[in-house]
VOGU-3710 file (C-alpha; in Angstrom, 3 decimals, decimal comma):
1> mhtmnsiikf> 26,930/9,965/57,734  25,089/9,487/61,041  21,374/8,909/61,061  18,988/10,656/63,418  18,426/7,419/65,379  22,167/6,893/65,981  22,545/10,461/67,197  19,647/9,995/69,592  21,180/6,779/70,934  24,492/8,579/71,464
11> weknnrlpek> 22,744/11,296/73,476  20,799/8,777/75,527  23,966/6,786/76,318  25,941/9,772/77,529  23,082/11,612/79,218  21,104/8,696/80,617  18,348/9,511/83,110  18,519/7,877/86,533  16,488/4,673/86,582  14,299/5,887/89,480
21> sttlksaply> 13,587/9,267/87,931  10,081/9,318/86,638  9,353/12,998/86,412  11,049/16,037/85,063  11,107/17,590/88,548  13,212/14,785/89,981  15,851/15,211/87,215  16,000/18,849/86,224  19,494/18,593/84,640  18,723/15,787/82,171
31> ytkfqiiisi> 17,189/15,870/78,700  14,182/13,895/77,619  14,228/12,246/74,162  11,907/14,958/72,880  14,276/17,682/74,029  17,202/15,901/72,375  15,476/15,901/68,972  14,580/19,582/69,274  18,165/20,468/70,130  19,613/18,525/67,202
41> lfvfilnscd> 17,203/20,133/64,740  18,077/23,561/66,091  21,795/22,909/65,470  21,111/21,724/61,890  19,104/24,851/61,150  21,885/27,103/62,404  24,461/25,281/60,282  22,329/25,519/57,125  22,027/29,278/57,520  25,819/29,560/57,138
51> qkparigdei> 25,835/27,669/53,792  26,174/29,851/50,678  22,970/29,768/48,546  24,959/29,371/45,320  26,388/26,057/46,577  23,144/24,437/47,683  22,549/21,255/45,621  26,081/21,147/44,217  26,580/17,652/45,534  23,690/16,284/43,374
61> qpdrnalsvv> 24,566/18,122/40,161  27,055/16,572/37,729  30,196/18,388/36,811  29,319/20,899/34,162  32,381/19,940/32,204  31,100/16,360/31,982  28,082/17,375/29,835  28,046/18,776/26,312  25,215/19,197/23,787  26,310/18,551/20,210
71> fsdstqiiay> 24,649/19,002/16,796  25,671/16,754/13,904  24,473/16,444/10,299  27,441/14,518/8,929  26,225/10,958/9,550  27,204/8,686/6,701  24,163/7,443/4,780  23,936/4,750/2,139  20,754/5,035/0,084  19,579/3,707/-3,238
81> ssredtirtd> 16,317/3,053/-5,065  15,178/-0,308/-6,407  12,188/-1,916/-8,008  9,357/-3,041/-5,790  8,855/-6,778/-6,222  5,089/-6,575/-6,081  2,412/-5,234/-3,755  -0,911/-6,613/-2,623  -3,765/-4,812/-4,360  -6,950/-6,686/-3,418
91> vttemlagsm> -7,433/-4,689/-0,231  -7,949/-1,301/-1,884  -11,246/0,536/-2,232  -10,388/2,256/-5,512  -9,738/0,659/-8,894  -7,173/2,292/-11,186  -7,288/2,506/-14,969  -5,194/4,653/-17,285  -1,710/5,245/-18,602  0,889/7,966/-18,175
101> ydatfgtsva> 4,363/8,734/-19,409  7,037/10,975/-17,910  10,661/11,419/-18,818  11,964/9,880/-15,579  9,820/6,801/-15,025  8,740/6,122/-18,596  5,359/4,553/-19,336  3,077/3,006/-16,709  -0,265/1,279/-17,302  -2,967/0,510/-14,738
111> gfytqfrlst> -5,893/-1,892/-14,976  -8,073/-4,067/-12,755  -10,102/-7,273/-12,509  -13,502/-7,446/-10,872  -16,328/-9,856/-10,152  -20,007/-8,869/-10,176  -23,018/-9,975/-8,190  -26,769/-10,161/-8,684  -28,950/-7,252/-7,608  -31,741/-9,791/-6,982
121> sgysfgtnpv> -31,323/-13,523/-6,548  -33,061/-15,990/-8,846  -33,659/-13,397/-11,544  -35,325/-14,357/-14,812  -35,059/-12,357/-18,031  -38,520/-13,663/-19,011  -39,793/-15,342/-22,148  -37,707/-14,898/-25,289  -35,471/-12,130/-23,977  -33,704/-9,988/-26,543
131> adsmvlqmay> -30,712/-7,984/-25,391  -30,334/-4,462/-26,686  -27,086/-3,227/-25,073  -24,725/-3,738/-22,166  -23,083/-0,806/-20,346  -20,282/-0,656/-17,784  -20,669/2,465/-15,621  -17,869/3,561/-13,274  -17,943/6,514/-10,878  -14,810/8,664/-10,569
141> sgiygdtltq> -13,124/9,140/-7,229  -10,024/11,020/-8,435  -7,195/11,242/-10,944  -3,402/11,529/-11,098  -1,885/13,272/-14,098  -3,418/15,474/-16,774  -6,916/15,562/-18,253  -5,758/16,689/-21,709  -4,399/13,380/-22,986  -6,900/11,002/-24,544
151> qtlrvyelle> -7,147/7,602/-22,908  -8,319/4,346/-24,473  -9,761/1,599/-22,287  -10,096/-2,039/-23,258  -12,540/-4,420/-21,564  -12,224/-8,208/-21,695  -14,191/-11,037/-20,138  -12,343/-12,746/-17,299  -11,983/-16,482/-17,950  -10,157/-17,504/-14,761
161> difvdsayys> -11,683/-17,780/-11,302  -10,755/-15,264/-8,656  -11,776/-15,633/-5,012  -12,592/-13,067/-2,358  -10,699/-15,007/0,324  -7,439/-15,079/-1,688  -4,603/-12,558/-1,862  -3,839/-10,882/-5,195  -0,900/-8,739/-6,164  -0,015/-6,057/-8,691
171> nsfketsatd> 1,457/-8,611/-11,087  -1,305/-11,238/-10,752  -2,442/-11,321/-14,378  -5,295/-13,670/-15,283  -6,574/-15,323/-18,431  -9,112/-13,274/-20,386  -11,034/-13,520/-23,634  -9,386/-12,345/-26,838  -12,241/-10,002/-27,697  -12,027/-6,376/-26,600
181> manfsylprp> -15,610/-5,335/-25,980  -14,861/-1,639/-25,508  -12,143/0,160/-27,502  -13,389/3,192/-25,561  -11,527/6,483/-26,040  -12,223/9,468/-23,822  -10,797/12,523/-22,065  -10,883/12,086/-18,275  -13,355/14,423/-16,587  -13,241/13,473/-12,901
191> nspypfdgdt> -14,730/16,770/-11,704  -17,426/17,334/-14,344  -21,050/16,172/-13,935  -22,053/13,564/-16,475  -25,033/14,513/-18,707  -27,405/11,585/-19,165  -30,971/11,301/-20,413  -31,773/14,946/-19,724  -30,219/14,852/-16,293  -26,745/15,394/-14,818
201> ldpmirirls> -25,100/12,624/-12,817  -21,991/12,522/-10,653  -18,696/12,381/-12,581  -18,422/8,973/-14,290  -17,775/7,160/-17,518  -20,185/4,825/-19,359  -18,699/2,214/-21,669  -20,887/0,274/-24,104  -19,758/-3,331/-24,143  -22,067/-4,575/-26,899
211> distelmnri> -21,070/-2,533/-29,943  -18,102/-4,716/-30,922  -19,412/-8,071/-29,695  -22,809/-9,121/-28,361  -21,644/-12,589/-27,324  -21,344/-11,980/-23,557  -24,539/-9,941/-23,365  -26,586/-12,594/-25,178  -25,080/-15,417/-23,136  -26,146/-13,709/-19,893
221> vnadstdlds> -29,758/-12,966/-20,892  -30,161/-16,559/-22,119  -28,491/-18,122/-19,091  -30,029/-21,113/-17,365  -32,033/-20,238/-14,271  -29,524/-22,034/-12,038  -26,757/-19,705/-13,247  -28,644/-16,751/-11,788  -30,054/-18,234/-8,611  -27,082/-17,248/-6,435
231> nnhlqeffkg> -23,952/-15,130/-6,551  -21,747/-18,199/-6,357  -23,392/-19,683/-9,432  -23,255/-16,376/-11,271  -19,524/-16,000/-10,606  -18,920/-19,526/-11,874  -20,914/-18,761/-15,025  -19,623/-15,191/-15,546  -16,307/-14,721/-13,779  -16,015/-10,953/-14,289
241> lyvvadpvtt> -14,232/-8,330/-16,390  -10,737/-7,011/-16,964  -10,405/-3,270/-17,623  -7,059/-1,882/-18,842  -5,702/1,157/-20,692  -3,606/1,442/-23,817  -0,093/2,838/-23,196  0,255/6,547/-23,978  3,362/8,083/-25,531  3,258/11,411/-23,703
251> ggsvsyfsia> 1,490/12,932/-20,710  -1,510/10,955/-19,623  -3,098/10,046/-16,325  -4,451/7,280/-14,148  -8,085/7,579/-13,100  -9,442/6,291/-9,798  -12,859/4,621/-9,844  -15,102/3,670/-6,931  -16,684/0,555/-8,369  -18,172/-0,768/-5,119
261> ttnsflriyy> -20,862/1,936/-5,020  -24,416/2,181/-6,330  -23,242/4,578/-9,067  -20,976/1,898/-10,529  -22,447/-1,203/-12,166  -22,829/-3,446/-15,204  -26,284/-3,108/-16,784  -28,032/-5,012/-19,551  -30,910/-3,345/-21,402  -33,345/-5,826/-22,967
271> kndeedslyy> -36,928/-6,725/-23,811  -39,012/-9,928/-23,742  -42,418/-11,135/-24,879  -44,126/-9,415/-21,958  -42,462/-5,994/-21,843  -40,117/-3,539/-23,588  -37,499/-1,218/-22,067  -36,296/-3,514/-19,334  -32,894/-3,626/-17,690  -31,069/-5,655/-15,109
281> tfyvtsydeh> -28,112/-4,470/-12,993  -25,073/-6,317/-11,647  -23,129/-4,637/-8,825  -19,739/-4,901/-7,160  -19,528/-4,970/-3,359  -16,860/-5,549/-0,746  -17,893/-9,216/-0,804  -16,716/-9,531/-4,415  -13,086/-9,827/-5,450  -11,532/-6,900/-7,308
291> ynvfnhnnyq> -7,886/-5,879/-7,526  -5,440/-3,680/-9,436  -2,654/-4,769/-11,771  0,181/-2,519/-12,964  2,659/-2,696/-15,807  5,733/-0,451/-15,961  6,983/-2,079/-19,181  10,265/-2,959/-17,480  11,054/0,789/-17,563  12,211/0,410/-21,171
301> nadpvfkeqv> 11,639/4,068/-22,013  12,593/5,536/-18,615  15,483/7,956/-18,089  18,849/6,157/-18,599  20,196/7,340/-15,230  17,059/6,035/-13,531  17,418/2,689/-15,315  21,044/2,310/-14,254  20,157/2,649/-10,588  16,720/1,020/-10,409
311> vnkdtalgtn> 16,834/-1,633/-13,139  20,567/-2,351/-13,457  21,123/-1,995/-9,683  23,968/0,533/-9,686  23,452/1,499/-6,054  26,258/4,086/-6,118  23,988/6,384/-8,149  21,904/6,944/-5,013  24,417/9,614/-4,047  22,886/11,924/-6,666
321> llymqsmggv> 19,186/11,085/-7,087  16,636/8,828/-5,420  13,163/7,785/-6,557  9,757/6,771/-5,250  6,866/5,367/-7,310  3,605/3,761/-6,269  1,669/1,080/-8,214  4,271/-1,553/-7,344  7,008/0,649/-8,792  10,010/1,891/-6,802
331> ktrirfpnla> 11,100/1,977/-3,139  14,250/3,353/-1,480  16,539/1,653/1,031  18,404/3,760/3,652  21,190/2,695/6,037  23,506/4,381/8,541  26,415/1,907/8,372  28,922/3,449/10,780  26,755/5,263/13,275  27,620/3,006/16,204
341> dypeftgkti> 31,364/3,214/15,446  31,806/6,982/15,165  34,970/8,091/17,030  33,160/10,871/18,868  30,801/8,277/20,367  33,463/5,763/21,398  33,768/5,206/25,150  31,094/7,771/25,944  27,479/7,675/26,987  25,339/9,339/24,312
351> ivneaklflt> 21,810/10,558/24,954  19,998/11,408/21,690  17,824/14,447/22,236  16,450/14,384/18,696  17,285/12,723/15,379  15,532/13,796/12,172  15,828/12,489/8,638  15,291/15,060/5,854  14,322/14,176/2,269  14,316/17,150/-0,105
361> gteestlytp> 12,696/16,924/-3,529  14,157/18,048/-6,829  12,570/20,738/-8,996  11,439/17,995/-11,352  9,506/16,337/-8,511  6,991/19,183/-8,404  5,818/18,554/-11,981  3,329/16,133/-10,424  1,449/16,326/-7,147  3,777/14,877/-4,467
371> paqlalvsdd> 2,516/11,950/-2,377  0,604/13,065/0,678  2,441/10,661/2,969  5,538/8,464/2,897  6,132/5,381/5,020  9,443/4,526/6,687  9,833/1,082/8,243  12,560/-1,213/9,523  13,717/-3,913/7,110  13,626/-7,314/8,856
381> gdgsysvldd> 15,962/-8,884/6,300  13,564/-11,680/5,313  11,259/-9,815/2,948  9,133/-8,431/5,767  9,353/-5,196/7,731  8,469/-3,787/11,138  7,029/-0,523/12,384  9,625/1,725/14,013  9,323/2,547/17,713  9,318/6,246/16,793
391> qlegasyfgg> 6,131/5,756/14,804  4,406/4,490/17,928  4,726/8,019/19,325  2,085/9,138/16,803  1,963/10,566/13,291  2,482/14,182/14,361  5,713/13,180/16,115  7,010/10,656/13,580  6,346/12,756/10,459  6,359/11,650/6,828
401> tykssvneyq> 3,811/14,233/5,658  4,727/16,356/2,655  5,794/19,927/3,500  5,092/22,017/0,415  6,882/25,106/1,776  10,252/23,325/1,538  9,387/20,494/-0,901  10,411/18,046/1,765  9,515/15,116/4,000  10,863/14,752/7,534
411> frltryvqdi> 10,946/11,785/9,909  11,898/11,703/13,600  14,153/8,731/14,315  15,256/9,541/17,860  14,517/6,155/19,385  15,860/4,305/16,343  19,199/6,145/16,460  19,459/5,736/20,233  18,978/1,995/19,829  21,781/1,842/17,250
421> lnngkdrndy> 24,121/3,712/19,594  23,215/1,490/22,536  23,157/-1,865/20,753  24,626/-1,254/17,314  27,289/-3,937/17,445  24,893/-6,554/18,776  21,827/-5,908/16,626  21,061/-7,122/13,103  20,413/-3,888/11,256  19,177/-4,259/7,698
431> glllfiigas> 18,355/-0,578/7,382  15,140/1,237/6,569  12,681/0,978/3,688  10,937/4,051/2,311  7,818/3,807/0,165  4,625/5,671/-0,654  1,614/5,068/1,587  -1,369/3,762/-0,371  0,899/2,584/-3,191  -1,586/-0,112/-4,210
441> gkadrwvfng> -4,380/2,378/-4,869  -2,579/5,547/-5,953  -0,429/6,598/-8,927  2,087/8,783/-7,081  5,765/9,322/-7,918  8,560/11,488/-6,456  12,222/12,310/-7,126  14,518/13,579/-4,359  18,151/14,431/-3,749  20,607/11,678/-2,912
451> tnpeidtlkp> 23,197/11,575/-0,171  25,704/13,734/-2,086  24,071/15,582/-5,023  26,249/16,586/-7,966  25,123/20,197/-7,498  26,606/21,460/-4,227  23,794/23,918/-3,537  21,182/21,171/-3,295  20,124/19,830/0,077  21,145/16,175/0,373
461> lrlqivytvh> 19,400/13,324/2,105  20,632/13,917/5,658  20,290/12,856/9,256  20,479/15,614/11,850  21,229/14,542/15,419  21,192/16,627/18,581  22,760/14,647/21,396  24,249/15,014/24,860  27,640/13,504/25,698  28,310/12,146/29,179
471> n> 32,101/11,715/29,518
//
């Protein structure tokens, strides 16, 4: 195709002005460069008027037969649920205590360890202090399960050091005293004001720790002054408490407690030679170590089908049912093994318009409040995981929020699927890991349909892809 400059040069070569001509009057039959350009443009305009409007731009549009938009929901998926090894629990703001039983997961028990600190440094209990009682007060922040099943909490003195700069996990059990100072039975009332001394307080429980044994209480009020002159010395002298529930045989719940607040504390009531009706308060703050521990009793009394898949590792059972449980319980692994090798993708350029993963719950899953949010990450194959590129687009795009209208969770995996199609044979793909967000500080559980449920009318775990094929 000729450029405008080449056309101008052609005109100048074949219609050159005489060298001595300096004005238009001396060469009336010749064109100036300006006149040449105007003439060429005029010709182009005339030619474009003859072109049919329907054909304008045809040369830059691909052949319509070379493009096709396709919908697919038949991607092969391998999915199965397995036990979570353990989860870190020292970074949570809520402490869990309680027990619950359900026919699928069996019995689970939650407890926690915590340090305490002085409310005033260098405190003295005075001359000849006499302890009257010691009370552990804990403010509710929520509950999971029912409030009709009686719970029994046990409280033990912690005998092993824990440190605020260390990491602790859901199975990090520590040495404690043999004496249960509580044996406290109650019905959870997380939404009811607590009546106390003629007043009503925020929802809480108060556990007397001196009715069974006065040993710890008396040891604290008679402590040496150096044991109370700093928090470090206190936590060497009195390492903290362990609070845990008795297993229930039916129903039950796990209560959430905000112990790092002014409404939660350990208080000793006492008197001395100078004054009666005294008390001193120990608090928990973010500068003090506290963490949750969970016990699922090896799922001994869980549903046999659940045990075969989760405990005995029969991964084929993931075709029917899949499971999620927080508190260091159960996660689900998902893979798309043959996506990059599908015949309809071979030798073609595939542009993924949208890919969505659908997880539909069973009827049984609605017996308990579903988790508010699930997490889906890429398994790195070495015990760690990475955030998916799709999640970087934002929560509203990525998904994972529970949709009550359809009892379902949905995730957009457009970029993830596109990457598999582009680089599937060259990338190390260990699949995806699905777990409950906040699993270290919540008691959630969920059951959903597998990749090929036994009942045909149920919606399976499925990946829906809308893509464009460039032949």
